Every structure is written in structure tokens, then in C-alpha cells.
C-alpha positions, -999 to 999 in steps of 0.1 A, spaced: -402 -285 -151 -437 -273 -144 -435 -290 -110 -403 -271 -102 -419 -238 -112 -449 -245 -90 -427 -255 -61 -406 -223 -65 -438 -202 -67 -452 -217 -35 -418 -214 -16 -408 -179 -27 -441 -163 -37 -450 -143 -68 -432 -112 -57 -397 -128 -51 -398 -152 -81 -389 -126 -108 -360 -113 -87 -347 -148 -81 -349 -155 -118 -329 -124 -127 -302 -134 -102 -300 -169 -116 -298 -155 -151 -270 -131 -142 -251 -159 -124 -254 -181 -155 -243 -153 -178 -213 -146 -156 -203 -183 -155 -206 -185 -193 -185 -154 -197 -158 -168 -174 -158 -201 -191 -154 -185 -226 -126 -163 -212 -108 -194 -198 -112 -213 -230 -98 -184 -250 -68 -180 -227 -60 -217 -230 -62 -216 -268 -40 -185 -269 -14 -202 -248 -14 -233 -270 -11 -211 -301 18 -193 -285 36 -225 -277 31 -237 -313 45 -205 -327 76 -205 -303 86 -241 -307 92 -253 -342 79 -288 -348 105 -315 -345 107 -339 -375 115 -375 -370 143 -385 -393 148 -421 -406 175 -441 -388 210 -433 -401 230 -461 -418 260 -474 -399 295 -467 -413 311 -496 -432 332 -517 -409 313 -509 -378 300 -536 -355 263 -527 -363 269 -530 -401 285 -565 -398 252 -580 -386 236 -612 -399 230 -612 -436 216 -647 -439 180 -653 -435 186 -688 -422 176 -689 -385 198 -720 -378 229 -702 -390 221 -673 -366 217 -697 -337 250 -713 -344 269 -680 -346 257 -668 -312 282 -677 -285 268 -696 -256 277 -690 -220 296 -718 -203 276 -738 -178 284 -728 -142 
């Protein structure tokens, strides 16, 4: 950091160095202000979206009505019985 200060002092001279420092400080301050403004705007938009759209709740799956195809699934825990009940396609 000392090396950079000395290099800047040699390049710009002692009269220009304070002016350059002020300009750099103003530019950094302006950048920080714009960054904070942008972040605040994004947060406001997110908060607005959260307020406008109610959260959707995920409901558990509904039970199938009695007598439907889905409710007449396999009730045995025997894997061999399940294999035998599945119809096989004829060989072509």
C-alpha cells in the first residue's frame, strides 16, 4: 500500500494527489449509495410479491374413491403374487 502511495505521489505530484483522492472517495460513495438503493429496491419487490401472493400449501394426496381402479391395487406384500398378476405381452 505504501508502494502504491509513493507511485501515485511520483506520477501525479503532491498538488494533484488530494484532488484525486477526493474524486475517488466521491466515486466510491456514489457507488455504495447506488448499491444500497438497488438492494433496497430488490427487497421491496420481494416483500410486495410475498404480500400479494398467498403461500400455497401442499396438501397430502387424496384417497381414491372405493371401487376405482387406483383403490383396487395390490394388497399383498408377496412380490411373486404381484408378478403373476401382471399380464405379459405376447411375443411377436
